[in-house]
SEFIZA-3560 file (N, C-alpha, C; in Angstrom, 3 decimals):
REM SEFIZA-3560
<numar><xx>19.666</xx><yy>52.939</yy><zz>-0.041</zz><atom>N</atom></numar>
<numar><xx>19.151</xx><yy>53.700</yy><zz>-1.162</zz><atom>CA</atom></numar>
<numar><xx>20.259</xx><yy>53.513</yy><zz>-2.396</zz><atom>C</atom></numar>
<numar><xx>19.697</xx><yy>53.724</yy><zz>-3.715</zz><atom>N</atom></numar>
<numar><xx>20.569</xx><yy>53.543</yy><zz>-4.753</zz><atom>CA</atom></numar>
<numar><xx>20.293</xx><yy>54.304</yy><zz>-5.688</zz><atom>C</atom></numar>
<numar><xx>21.262</xx><yy>54.500</yy><zz>-6.654</zz><atom>N</atom></numar>
<numar><xx>20.849</xx><yy>55.282</yy><zz>-7.900</zz><atom>CA</atom></numar>
<numar><xx>20.521</xx><yy>54.504</yy><zz>-8.975</zz><atom>C</atom></numar>
<numar><xx>19.424</xx><yy>54.721</yy><zz>-9.646</zz><atom>N</atom></numar>
<numar><xx>18.853</xx><yy>54.052</yy><zz>-10.983</zz><atom>CA</atom></numar>
<numar><xx>18.853</xx><yy>54.752</yy><zz>-12.101</zz><atom>C</atom></numar>
<numar><xx>19.330</xx><yy>54.518</yy><zz>-13.124</zz><atom>N</atom></numar>
<numar><xx>19.279</xx><yy>55.334</yy><zz>-14.586</zz><atom>CA</atom></numar>
<numar><xx>18.166</xx><yy>54.654</yy><zz>-15.152</zz><atom>C</atom></numar>
<numar><xx>17.377</xx><yy>55.621</yy><zz>-15.879</zz><atom>N</atom></numar>
<numar><xx>16.448</xx><yy>55.035</yy><zz>-16.782</zz><atom>CA</atom></numar>
<numar><xx>16.955</xx><yy>54.867</yy><zz>-18.299</zz><atom>C</atom></numar>
<numar><xx>16.604</xx><yy>54.132</yy><zz>-19.232</zz><atom>N</atom></numar>
<numar><xx>17.180</xx><yy>53.652</yy><zz>-20.406</zz><atom>CA</atom></numar>
<numar><xx>17.320</xx><yy>55.038</yy><zz>-21.073</zz><atom>C</atom></numar>
<numar><xx>16.717</xx><yy>55.880</yy><zz>-21.107</zz><atom>N</atom></numar>
<numar><xx>17.072</xx><yy>57.329</yy><zz>-21.973</zz><atom>CA</atom></numar>
<numar><xx>18.044</xx><yy>57.966</yy><zz>-21.617</zz><atom>C</atom></numar>
<numar><xx>18.065</xx><yy>58.047</yy><zz>-20.243</zz><atom>N</atom></numar>
<numar><xx>19.306</xx><yy>58.799</yy><zz>-19.600</zz><atom>CA</atom></numar>
<numar><xx>20.735</xx><yy>58.150</yy><zz>-19.887</zz><atom>C</atom></numar>
<numar><xx>20.548</xx><yy>56.846</yy><zz>-19.497</zz><atom>N</atom></numar>
<numar><xx>21.733</xx><yy>55.967</yy><zz>-19.641</zz><atom>CA</atom></numar>
<numar><xx>22.331</xx><yy>56.000</yy><zz>-21.245</zz><atom>C</atom></numar>
<numar><xx>21.286</xx><yy>56.063</yy><zz>-22.267</zz><atom>N</atom></numar>
<numar><xx>21.828</xx><yy>55.836</yy><zz>-23.628</zz><atom>CA</atom></numar>
<numar><xx>22.447</xx><yy>57.295</yy><zz>-23.772</zz><atom>C</atom></numar>
<numar><xx>21.705</xx><yy>58.382</yy><zz>-23.375</zz><atom>N</atom></numar>
<numar><xx>22.233</xx><yy>59.898</yy><zz>-23.618</zz><atom>CA</atom></numar>
<numar><xx>23.793</xx><yy>60.049</yy><zz>-22.986</zz><atom>C</atom></numar>
<numar><xx>23.858</xx><yy>59.593</yy><zz>-21.914</zz><atom>N</atom></numar>
<numar><xx>25.248</xx><yy>59.503</yy><zz>-21.366</zz><atom>CA</atom></numar>
<numar><xx>26.297</xx><yy>58.731</yy><zz>-22.238</zz><atom>C</atom></numar>
<numar><xx>25.946</xx><yy>57.479</yy><zz>-22.732</zz><atom>N</atom></numar>
<numar><xx>26.759</xx><yy>56.736</yy><zz>-23.410</zz><atom>CA</atom></numar>
<numar><xx>27.144</xx><yy>57.468</yy><zz>-24.780</zz><atom>C</atom></numar>
<numar><xx>26.024</xx><yy>58.195</yy><zz>-25.419</zz><atom>N</atom></numar>
<numar><xx>26.118</xx><yy>58.790</yy><zz>-26.561</zz><atom>CA</atom></numar>
<numar><xx>27.310</xx><yy>59.957</yy><zz>-26.533</zz><atom>C</atom></numar>
<numar><xx>27.117</xx><yy>60.760</yy><zz>-25.585</zz><atom>N</atom></numar>
<numar><xx>27.903</xx><yy>62.024</yy><zz>-25.109</zz><atom>CA</atom></numar>
<numar><xx>29.203</xx><yy>61.489</yy><zz>-25.171</zz><atom>C</atom></numar>
<numar><xx>29.512</xx><yy>60.253</yy><zz>-24.299</zz><atom>N</atom></numar>
<numar><xx>30.727</xx><yy>59.703</yy><zz>-23.923</zz><atom>CA</atom></numar>
<numar><xx>31.511</xx><yy>59.194</yy><zz>-25.024</zz><atom>C</atom></numar>
<numar><xx>30.594</xx><yy>58.625</yy><zz>-26.128</zz><atom>N</atom></numar>
<numar><xx>31.235</xx><yy>58.029</yy><zz>-27.255</zz><atom>CA</atom></numar>
<numar><xx>31.618</xx><yy>59.293</yy><zz>-28.056</zz><atom>C</atom></numar>
<numar><xx>30.837</xx><yy>60.231</yy><zz>-28.185</zz><atom>N</atom></numar>
<numar><xx>31.059</xx><yy>61.247</yy><zz>-29.150</zz><atom>CA</atom></numar>
<numar><xx>32.532</xx><yy>62.067</yy><zz>-28.718</zz><atom>C</atom></numar>
<numar><xx>32.503</xx><yy>62.281</yy><zz>-27.252</zz><atom>N</atom></numar>
<numar><xx>33.796</xx><yy>62.779</yy><zz>-26.823</zz><atom>CA</atom></numar>
<numar><xx>34.979</xx><yy>61.886</yy><zz>-27.074</zz><atom>C</atom></numar>
<numar><xx>35.034</xx><yy>60.541</yy><zz>-26.961</zz><atom>N</atom></numar>
<numar><xx>35.875</xx><yy>59.730</yy><zz>-26.920</zz><atom>CA</atom></numar>
<numar><xx>36.390</xx><yy>59.621</yy><zz>-28.468</zz><atom>C</atom></numar>
<numar><xx>35.589</xx><yy>60.015</yy><zz>-29.359</zz><atom>N</atom></numar>
<numar><xx>36.231</xx><yy>59.954</yy><zz>-30.920</zz><atom>CA</atom></numar>
<numar><xx>37.490</xx><yy>60.902</yy><zz>-30.893</zz><atom>C</atom></numar>
<numar><xx>37.515</xx><yy>62.007</yy><zz>-30.435</zz><atom>N</atom></numar>
<numar><xx>38.716</xx><yy>63.004</yy><zz>-30.252</zz><atom>CA</atom></numar>
<numar><xx>39.392</xx><yy>62.996</yy><zz>-29.043</zz><atom>C</atom></numar>
<numar><xx>38.877</xx><yy>62.506</yy><zz>-27.715</zz><atom>N</atom></numar>
<numar><xx>39.706</xx><yy>62.612</yy><zz>-26.822</zz><atom>CA</atom></numar>
<numar><xx>39.166</xx><yy>61.561</yy><zz>-25.640</zz><atom>C</atom></numar>
<numar><xx>39.864</xx><yy>60.359</yy><zz>-25.642</zz><atom>N</atom></numar>
<numar><xx>39.279</xx><yy>59.334</yy><zz>-24.768</zz><atom>CA</atom></numar>
<numar><xx>39.330</xx><yy>59.778</yy><zz>-23.219</zz><atom>C</atom></numar>
<numar><xx>40.510</xx><yy>60.218</yy><zz>-22.974</zz><atom>N</atom></numar>
<numar><xx>40.748</xx><yy>60.679</yy><zz>-21.655</zz><atom>CA</atom></numar>
<numar><xx>39.635</xx><yy>61.669</yy><zz>-21.109</zz><atom>C</atom></numar>
<numar><xx>39.326</xx><yy>62.583</yy><zz>-21.979</zz><atom>N</atom></numar>
<numar><xx>38.165</xx><yy>63.543</yy><zz>-21.617</zz><atom>CA</atom></numar>
<numar><xx>36.720</xx><yy>62.869</yy><zz>-21.419</zz><atom>C</atom></numar>
<numar><xx>36.740</xx><yy>61.912</yy><zz>-22.279</zz><atom>N</atom></numar>
<numar><xx>35.474</xx><yy>61.071</yy><zz>-22.199</zz><atom>CA</atom></numar>
<numar><xx>35.225</xx><yy>60.386</yy><zz>-20.851</zz><atom>C</atom></numar>
<numar><xx>36.401</xx><yy>59.720</yy><zz>-20.512</zz><atom>N</atom></numar>
<numar><xx>36.310</xx><yy>59.158</yy><zz>-19.343</zz><atom>CA</atom></numar>
<numar><xx>36.228</xx><yy>59.959</yy><zz>-18.069</zz><atom>C</atom></numar>
<numar><xx>36.674</xx><yy>61.016</yy><zz>-18.102</zz><atom>N</atom></numar>
<numar><xx>36.842</xx><yy>62.337</yy><zz>-17.165</zz><atom>CA</atom></numar>
<numar><xx>35.193</xx><yy>62.380</yy><zz>-17.043</zz><atom>C</atom></numar>
<numar><xx>34.443</xx><yy>62.709</yy><zz>-18.150</zz><atom>N</atom></numar>
<numar><xx>33.201</xx><yy>63.485</yy><zz>-18.399</zz><atom>CA</atom></numar>
<numar><xx>32.042</xx><yy>62.132</yy><zz>-17.608</zz><atom>C</atom></numar>
<numar><xx>32.404</xx><yy>60.976</yy><zz>-17.788</zz><atom>N</atom></numar>
<numar><xx>31.605</xx><yy>60.035</yy><zz>-17.486</zz><atom>CA</atom></numar>
<numar><xx>31.630</xx><yy>59.836</yy><zz>-15.879</zz><atom>C</atom></numar>
<numar><xx>33.012</xx><yy>60.006</yy><zz>-15.528</zz><atom>N</atom></numar>
<numar><xx>33.290</xx><yy>59.825</yy><zz>-14.031</zz><atom>CA</atom></numar>
<numar><xx>32.633</xx><yy>60.988</yy><zz>-13.157</zz><atom>C</atom></numar>
<numar><xx>32.626</xx><yy>62.224</yy><zz>-13.749</zz><atom>N</atom></numar>
<numar><xx>31.857</xx><yy>63.209</yy><zz>-13.105</zz><atom>CA</atom></numar>
<numar><xx>30.459</xx><yy>63.062</yy><zz>-12.999</zz><atom>C</atom></numar>
<numar><xx>29.951</xx><yy>62.785</yy><zz>-14.047</zz><atom>N</atom></numar>
<numar><xx>28.398</xx><yy>62.494</yy><zz>-13.935</zz><atom>CA</atom></numar>
<numar><xx>28.221</xx><yy>61.154</yy><zz>-12.972</zz><atom>C</atom></numar>
<numar><xx>28.820</xx><yy>60.442</yy><zz>-12.909</zz><atom>N</atom></numar>
<numar><xx>28.464</xx><yy>59.268</yy><zz>-12.041</zz><atom>CA</atom></numar>
<numar><xx>28.841</xx><yy>59.708</yy><zz>-10.528</zz><atom>C</atom></numar>
<numar><xx>29.889</xx><yy>60.612</yy><zz>-10.267</zz><atom>N</atom></numar>
<numar><xx>30.303</xx><yy>60.941</yy><zz>-8.971</zz><atom>CA</atom></numar>
<numar><xx>29.227</xx><yy>61.785</yy><zz>-8.506</zz><atom>C</atom></numar>
<numar><xx>28.841</xx><yy>62.866</yy><zz>-9.298</zz><atom>N</atom></numar>
<numar><xx>27.709</xx><yy>63.745</yy><zz>-8.839</zz><atom>CA</atom></numar>
<numar><xx>26.258</xx><yy>63.122</yy><zz>-8.498</zz><atom>C</atom></numar>
<numar><xx>26.171</xx><yy>62.021</yy><zz>-9.452</zz><atom>N</atom></numar>
<numar><xx>24.749</xx><yy>61.209</yy><zz>-9.011</zz><atom>CA</atom></numar>
<numar><xx>24.932</xx><yy>60.448</yy><zz>-7.904</zz><atom>C</atom></numar>
<numar><xx>26.087</xx><yy>59.945</yy><zz>-7.573</zz><atom>N</atom></numar>
<numar><xx>26.303</xx><yy>59.192</yy><zz>-6.309</zz><atom>CA</atom></numar>
<numar><xx>26.196</xx><yy>60.136</yy><zz>-5.114</zz><atom>C</atom></numar>
<numar><xx>26.766</xx><yy>61.339</yy><zz>-5.286</zz><atom>N</atom></numar>
<numar><xx>26.451</xx><yy>62.441</yy><zz>-4.056</zz><atom>CA</atom></numar>
<numar><xx>25.151</xx><yy>62.654</yy><zz>-3.615</zz><atom>C</atom></numar>
<numar><xx>24.052</xx><yy>62.411</yy><zz>-4.649</zz><atom>N</atom></numar>
<numar><xx>22.696</xx><yy>62.640</yy><zz>-4.576</zz><atom>CA</atom></numar>
<numar><xx>22.385</xx><yy>61.726</yy><zz>-3.568</zz><atom>C</atom></numar>
<numar><xx>22.794</xx><yy>60.519</yy><zz>-3.283</zz><atom>N</atom></numar>
<numar><xx>22.335</xx><yy>59.651</yy><zz>-2.073</zz><atom>CA</atom></numar>
<numar><xx>22.497</xx><yy>60.185</yy><zz>-0.817</zz><atom>C</atom></numar>
<numar><xx>23.607</xx><yy>61.058</yy><zz>-0.494</zz><atom>N</atom></numar>
<numar><xx>23.555</xx><yy>61.957</yy><zz>0.604</zz><atom>CA</atom></numar>
<numar><xx>22.882</xx><yy>62.844</yy><zz>0.950</zz><atom>C</atom></numar>
<numar><xx>22.571</xx><yy>63.641</yy><zz>-0.369</zz><atom>N</atom></numar>
<numar><xx>21.848</xx><yy>64.841</yy><zz>-0.296</zz><atom>CA</atom></numar>
<numar><xx>20.866</xx><yy>64.875</yy><zz>-1.484</zz><atom>C</atom></numar>
<numar><xx>19.791</xx><yy>63.975</yy><zz>-1.389</zz><atom>N</atom></numar>
<numar><xx>18.726</xx><yy>63.741</yy><zz>-2.421</zz><atom>CA</atom></numar>
<numar><xx>17.948</xx><yy>64.962</yy><zz>-2.628</zz><atom>C</atom></numar>
<numar><xx>17.723</xx><yy>65.985</yy><zz>-1.915</zz><atom>N</atom></numar>
<numar><xx>17.039</xx><yy>67.204</yy><zz>-2.237</zz><atom>CA</atom></numar>
<numar><xx>17.968</xx><yy>68.533</yy><zz>-2.498</zz><atom>C</atom></numar>
<numar><xx>19.099</xx><yy>68.213</yy><zz>-2.878</zz><atom>N</atom></numar>
<numar><xx>20.024</xx><yy>69.190</yy><zz>-3.244</zz><atom>CA</atom></numar>
<numar><xx>19.685</xx><yy>70.066</yy><zz>-4.346</zz><atom>C</atom></numar>
<numar><xx>18.965</xx><yy>69.212</yy><zz>-5.428</zz><atom>N</atom></numar>
<numar><xx>18.721</xx><yy>69.933</yy><zz>-6.754</zz><atom>CA</atom></numar>
<numar><xx>17.570</xx><yy>70.790</yy><zz>-6.730</zz><atom>C</atom></numar>
<numar><xx>17.545</xx><yy>71.592</yy><zz>-7.501</zz><atom>N</atom></numar>
<numar><xx>16.577</xx><yy>72.687</yy><zz>-7.603</zz><atom>CA</atom></numar>
<numar><xx>15.303</xx><yy>72.097</yy><zz>-8.196</zz><atom>C</atom></numar>
<numar><xx>14.110</xx><yy>72.396</yy><zz>-7.689</zz><atom>N</atom></numar>
<numar><xx>12.921</xx><yy>71.953</yy><zz>-7.981</zz><atom>CA</atom></numar>
<numar><xx>12.640</xx><yy>72.261</yy><zz>-9.576</zz><atom>C</atom></numar>
<numar><xx>12.596</xx><yy>71.305</yy><zz>-10.294</zz><atom>N</atom></numar>
<numar><xx>12.506</xx><yy>71.687</yy><zz>-11.772</zz><atom>CA</atom></numar>
<numar><xx>10.720</xx><yy>71.483</yy><zz>-12.159</zz><atom>C</atom></numar>
<numar><xx>10.187</xx><yy>70.485</yy><zz>-11.662</zz><atom>N</atom></numar>
<numar><xx>8.786</xx><yy>70.394</yy><zz>-12.113</zz><atom>CA</atom></numar>
<numar><xx>7.942</xx><yy>69.629</yy><zz>-10.882</zz><atom>C</atom></numar>
<numar><xx>6.891</xx><yy>69.647</yy><zz>-10.749</zz><atom>N</atom></numar>
<numar><xx>6.039</xx><yy>69.181</yy><zz>-9.593</zz><atom>CA</atom></numar>
<numar><xx>4.923</xx><yy>68.496</yy><zz>-10.408</zz><atom>C</atom></numar>
<numar><xx>4.798</xx><yy>67.232</yy><zz>-10.412</zz><atom>N</atom></numar>
<numar><xx>3.702</xx><yy>66.428</yy><zz>-10.998</zz><atom>CA</atom></numar>
<numar><xx>2.925</xx><yy>65.734</yy><zz>-9.948</zz><atom>C</atom></numar>
<numar><xx>1.785</xx><yy>66.077</yy><zz>-9.351</zz><atom>N</atom></numar>
<numar><xx>1.148</xx><yy>65.519</yy><zz>-8.303</zz><atom>CA</atom></numar>
<numar><xx>2.176</xx><yy>65.209</yy><zz>-7.317</zz><atom>C</atom></numar>
<numar><xx>2.342</xx><yy>64.066</yy><zz>-6.695</zz><atom>N</atom></numar>
<numar><xx>3.271</xx><yy>63.861</yy><zz>-5.514</zz><atom>CA</atom></numar>
<numar><xx>4.775</xx><yy>63.687</yy><zz>-6.062</zz><atom>C</atom></numar>
<numar><xx>5.101</xx><yy>63.709</yy><zz>-7.317</zz><atom>N</atom></numar>
<numar><xx>6.264</xx><yy>63.396</yy><zz>-7.824</zz><atom>CA</atom></numar>
<numar><xx>6.999</xx><yy>64.939</yy><zz>-7.908</zz><atom>C</atom></numar>
<numar><xx>8.241</xx><yy>64.869</yy><zz>-7.455</zz><atom>N</atom></numar>
<numar><xx>9.151</xx><yy>66.132</yy><zz>-7.694</zz><atom>CA</atom></numar>
<numar><xx>10.213</xx><yy>65.862</yy><zz>-8.429</zz><atom>C</atom></numar>
<numar><xx>10.335</xx><yy>66.727</yy><zz>-9.595</zz><atom>N</atom></numar>
<numar><xx>11.376</xx><yy>66.454</yy><zz>-10.454</zz><atom>CA</atom></numar>
<numar><xx>12.647</xx><yy>67.498</yy><zz>-10.157</zz><atom>C</atom></numar>
<numar><xx>13.699</xx><yy>67.104</yy><zz>-9.725</zz><atom>N</atom></numar>
<numar><xx>14.918</xx><yy>67.984</yy><zz>-9.524</zz><atom>CA</atom></numar>
<numar><xx>15.999</xx><yy>68.077</yy><zz>-10.779</zz><atom>C</atom></numar>
<numar><xx>16.815</xx><yy>69.113</yy><zz>-10.647</zz><atom>N</atom></numar>
<numar><xx>17.833</xx><yy>69.193</yy><zz>-11.533</zz><atom>CA</atom></numar>
<numar><xx>19.063</xx><yy>69.710</yy><zz>-10.910</zz><atom>C</atom></numar>
<numar><xx>20.192</xx><yy>69.115</yy><zz>-11.156</zz><atom>N</atom></numar>
<numar><xx>21.545</xx><yy>69.833</yy><zz>-10.753</zz><atom>CA</atom></numar>
<numar><xx>22.186</xx><yy>70.079</yy><zz>-11.973</zz><atom>C</atom></numar>
<numar><xx>22.873</xx><yy>70.989</yy><zz>-11.995</zz><atom>N</atom></numar>
<numar><xx>23.754</xx><yy>71.599</yy><zz>-13.011</zz><atom>CA</atom></numar>
<numar><xx>25.232</xx><yy>71.435</yy><zz>-12.650</zz><atom>C</atom></numar>
<numar><xx>25.968</xx><yy>70.752</yy><zz>-13.602</zz><atom>N</atom></numar>
<numar><xx>27.310</xx><yy>70.534</yy><zz>-13.367</zz><atom>CA</atom></numar>
<numar><xx>28.017</xx><yy>71.367</yy><zz>-14.240</zz><atom>C</atom></numar>
<numar><xx>28.900</xx><yy>72.014</yy><zz>-13.626</zz><atom>N</atom></numar>
<numar><xx>29.767</xx><yy>72.951</yy><zz>-14.642</zz><atom>CA</atom></numar>
<numar><xx>28.556</xx><yy>74.056</yy><zz>-15.367</zz><atom>C</atom></numar>
<numar><xx>28.743</xx><yy>74.189</yy><zz>-16.363</zz><atom>N</atom></numar>
<numar><xx>27.874</xx><yy>75.212</yy><zz>-17.186</zz><atom>CA</atom></numar>
<numar><xx>27.307</xx><yy>74.344</yy><zz>-18.184</zz><atom>C</atom></numar>
<numar><xx>27.828</xx><yy>73.043</yy><zz>-18.366</zz><atom>N</atom></numar>
<numar><xx>27.395</xx><yy>72.352</yy><zz>-19.783</zz><atom>CA</atom></numar>
<numar><xx>26.317</xx><yy>71.218</yy><zz>-19.417</zz><atom>C</atom></numar>
<numar><xx>26.333</xx><yy>70.710</yy><zz>-18.258</zz><atom>N</atom></numar>
<numar><xx>25.679</xx><yy>69.336</yy><zz>-17.889</zz><atom>CA</atom></numar>
<numar><xx>24.361</xx><yy>69.648</yy><zz>-16.952</zz><atom>C</atom></numar>
<numar><xx>23.483</xx><yy>69.211</yy><zz>-17.295</zz><atom>N</atom></numar>
<numar><xx>22.108</xx><yy>69.114</yy><zz>-16.360</zz><atom>CA</atom></numar>
<numar><xx>21.592</xx><yy>67.955</yy><zz>-16.031</zz><atom>C</atom></numar>
<numar><xx>21.508</xx><yy>67.217</yy><zz>-15.018</zz><atom>N</atom></numar>
<numar><xx>20.789</xx><yy>66.100</yy><zz>-14.574</zz><atom>CA</atom></numar>
<numar><xx>19.487</xx><yy>66.047</yy><zz>-14.035</zz><atom>C</atom></numar>
<numar><xx>18.332</xx><yy>65.607</yy><zz>-14.545</zz><atom>N</atom></numar>
<numar><xx>17.128</xx><yy>65.766</yy><zz>-14.120</zz><atom>CA</atom></numar>
<numar><xx>16.987</xx><yy>64.406</yy><zz>-13.503</zz><atom>C</atom></numar>
<numar><xx>16.489</xx><yy>64.362</yy><zz>-12.278</zz><atom>N</atom></numar>
<numar><xx>16.306</xx><yy>63.134</yy><zz>-11.304</zz><atom>CA</atom></numar>
<numar><xx>14.793</xx><yy>63.384</yy><zz>-10.359</zz><atom>C</atom></numar>
<numar><xx>14.645</xx><yy>62.188</yy><zz>-9.866</zz><atom>N</atom></numar>
<numar><xx>13.464</xx><yy>62.260</yy><zz>-8.824</zz><atom>CA</atom></numar>
<numar><xx>13.934</xx><yy>61.329</yy><zz>-7.741</zz><atom>C</atom></numar>
<numar><xx>13.936</xx><yy>61.828</yy><zz>-6.527</zz><atom>N</atom></numar>
<numar><xx>14.412</xx><yy>61.102</yy><zz>-5.293</zz><atom>CA</atom></numar>
<numar><xx>12.996</xx><yy>60.468</yy><zz>-4.602</zz><atom>C</atom></numar>
<numar><xx>13.190</xx><yy>59.308</yy><zz>-4.040</zz><atom>N</atom></numar>
<numar><xx>12.246</xx><yy>58.471</yy><zz>-3.313</zz><atom>CA</atom></numar>
<numar><xx>12.778</xx><yy>57.966</yy><zz>-2.008</zz><atom>C</atom></numar>
<numar><xx>12.177</xx><yy>57.536</yy><zz>-1.090</zz><atom>N</atom></numar>
<numar><xx>12.791</xx><yy>56.973</yy><zz>-0.140</zz><atom>CA</atom></numar>
<numar><xx>13.824</xx><yy>55.900</yy><zz>-0.246</zz><atom>C</atom></numar>
<numar><xx>13.675</xx><yy>55.031</yy><zz>-1.424</zz><atom>N</atom></numar>
<numar><xx>14.297</xx><yy>53.934</yy><zz>-1.897</zz><atom>CA</atom></numar>
<numar><xx>15.558</xx><yy>54.109</yy><zz>-2.901</zz><atom>C</atom></numar>
<numar><xx>15.389</xx><yy>55.391</yy><zz>-3.819</zz><atom>N</atom></numar>
<numar><xx>16.266</xx><yy>55.436</yy><zz>-4.712</zz><atom>CA</atom></numar>
<numar><xx>16.425</xx><yy>56.833</yy><zz>-5.444</zz><atom>C</atom></numar>
<numar><xx>17.317</xx><yy>57.211</yy><zz>-6.128</zz><atom>N</atom></numar>
<numar><xx>17.440</xx><yy>58.316</yy><zz>-6.874</zz><atom>CA</atom></numar>
<numar><xx>17.276</xx><yy>57.992</yy><zz>-8.476</zz><atom>C</atom></numar>
<numar><xx>16.254</xx><yy>58.256</yy><zz>-8.885</zz><atom>N</atom></numar>
<numar><xx>16.077</xx><yy>57.785</yy><zz>-10.347</zz><atom>CA</atom></numar>
<numar><xx>16.569</xx><yy>59.192</yy><zz>-11.279</zz><atom>C</atom></numar>
<numar><xx>17.524</xx><yy>58.652</yy><zz>-12.153</zz><atom>N</atom></numar>
<numar><xx>18.099</xx><yy>59.610</yy><zz>-12.998</zz><atom>CA</atom></numar>
<numar><xx>17.134</xx><yy>59.554</yy><zz>-14.280</zz><atom>C</atom></numar>
<numar><xx>16.469</xx><yy>60.625</yy><zz>-14.592</zz><atom>N</atom></numar>
<numar><xx>15.444</xx><yy>60.759</yy><zz>-15.753</zz><atom>CA</atom></numar>
<numar><xx>15.877</xx><yy>61.177</yy><zz>-16.816</zz><atom>C</atom></numar>
<numar><xx>16.988</xx><yy>62.117</yy><zz>-16.829</zz><atom>N</atom></numar>
<numar><xx>17.448</xx><yy>62.602</yy><zz>-18.138</zz><atom>CA</atom></numar>
<numar><xx>18.758</xx><yy>63.297</yy><zz>-17.834</zz><atom>C</atom></numar>
<numar><xx>19.606</xx><yy>63.244</yy><zz>-19.034</zz><atom>N</atom></numar>
<numar><xx>20.978</xx><yy>64.218</yy><zz>-18.838</zz><atom>CA</atom></numar>
<numar><xx>20.846</xx><yy>65.034</yy><zz>-20.059</zz><atom>C</atom></numar>
<numar><xx>21.104</xx><yy>66.256</yy><zz>-19.979</zz><atom>N</atom></numar>
<numar><xx>21.185</xx><yy>67.233</yy><zz>-21.078</zz><atom>CA</atom></numar>
<numar><xx>22.440</xx><yy>67.986</yy><zz>-20.983</zz><atom>C</atom></numar>
<numar><xx>22.951</xx><yy>68.300</yy><zz>-22.409</zz><atom>N</atom></numar>
<numar><xx>23.978</xx><yy>69.086</yy><zz>-22.636</zz><atom>CA</atom></numar>
<numar><xx>23.476</xx><yy>70.546</yy><zz>-22.778</zz><atom>C</atom></numar>
<numar><xx>23.738</xx><yy>71.481</yy><zz>-21.890</zz><atom>N</atom></numar>
<numar><xx>23.023</xx><yy>72.805</yy><zz>-21.949</zz><atom>CA</atom></numar>
<numar><xx>23.519</xx><yy>73.514</yy><zz>-23.131</zz><atom>C</atom></numar>
<numar><xx>24.385</xx><yy>73.080</yy><zz>-23.939</zz><atom>N</atom></numar>
<numar><xx>24.700</xx><yy>73.803</yy><zz>-25.251</zz><atom>CA</atom></numar>
<numar><xx>23.659</xx><yy>73.659</yy><zz>-26.175</zz><atom>C</atom></numar>
<numar><xx>22.703</xx><yy>72.743</yy><zz>-25.974</zz><atom>N</atom></numar>
<numar><xx>21.795</xx><yy>72.345</yy><zz>-26.844</zz><atom>CA</atom></numar>
<numar><xx>20.359</xx><yy>72.802</yy><zz>-26.184</zz><atom>C</atom></numar>
<numar><xx>19.307</xx><yy>73.305</yy><zz>-27.047</zz><atom>N</atom></numar>
<numar><xx>18.169</xx><yy>73.545</yy><zz>-26.671</zz><atom>CA</atom></numar>
<numar><xx>17.238</xx><yy>72.534</yy><zz>-26.094</zz><atom>C</atom></numar>
<numar><xx>16.498</xx><yy>72.744</yy><zz>-24.912</zz><atom>N</atom></numar>
<numar><xx>15.562</xx><yy>71.814</yy><zz>-24.414</zz><atom>CA</atom></numar>
<numar><xx>14.536</xx><yy>71.542</yy><zz>-25.279</zz><atom>C</atom></numar>
<numar><xx>13.716</xx><yy>70.509</yy><zz>-25.488</zz><atom>N</atom></numar>
<numar><xx>12.545</xx><yy>70.596</yy><zz>-26.461</zz><atom>CA</atom></numar>
<numar><xx>11.663</xx><yy>71.632</yy><zz>-25.960</zz><atom>C</atom></numar>
<numar><xx>11.528</xx><yy>72.091</yy><zz>-24.856</zz><atom>N</atom></numar>
<numar><xx>10.538</xx><yy>73.050</yy><zz>-24.348</zz><atom>CA</atom></numar>
<numar><xx>10.956</xx><yy>74.636</yy><zz>-24.859</zz><atom>C</atom></numar>
<numar><xx>12.259</xx><yy>74.542</yy><zz>-25.377</zz><atom>N</atom></numar>
<numar><xx>12.823</xx><yy>75.891</yy><zz>-25.704</zz><atom>CA</atom></numar>
<numar><xx>12.807</xx><yy>75.855</yy><zz>-27.219</zz><atom>C</atom></numar>
<numar><xx>12.521</xx><yy>75.093</yy><zz>-28.008</zz><atom>N</atom></numar>
<numar><xx>12.508</xx><yy>74.753</yy><zz>-29.410</zz><atom>CA</atom></numar>
<numar><xx>11.575</xx><yy>75.554</yy><zz>-30.027</zz><atom>C</atom></numar>
<numar><xx>10.527</xx><yy>75.877</yy><zz>-29.573</zz><atom>N</atom></numar>
<numar><xx>9.259</xx><yy>76.414</yy><zz>-30.271</zz><atom>CA</atom></numar>
<numar><xx>9.581</xx><yy>77.862</yy><zz>-30.940</zz><atom>C</atom></numar>
//
């Protein structure tokens, strides 16, 4: 089994890391490493996240890292698919109404 990032999630991570690096490159590296470390742990415990949404047979889960980061993912027998990364200091699209 392996971790696979979708393009949107990977781009969001890169955007956040680049933003942090403008002021604090060390913190940016720490941020990225923390995200990768937590997603790799999902390989051992794929059902560790809270169920966020159920779409037919697809279960989307989320894990919260600290108070500021949420990772949305889907686990299969073959991979952990990272679907989105969210900074909790921003509103989710569903909350903007």
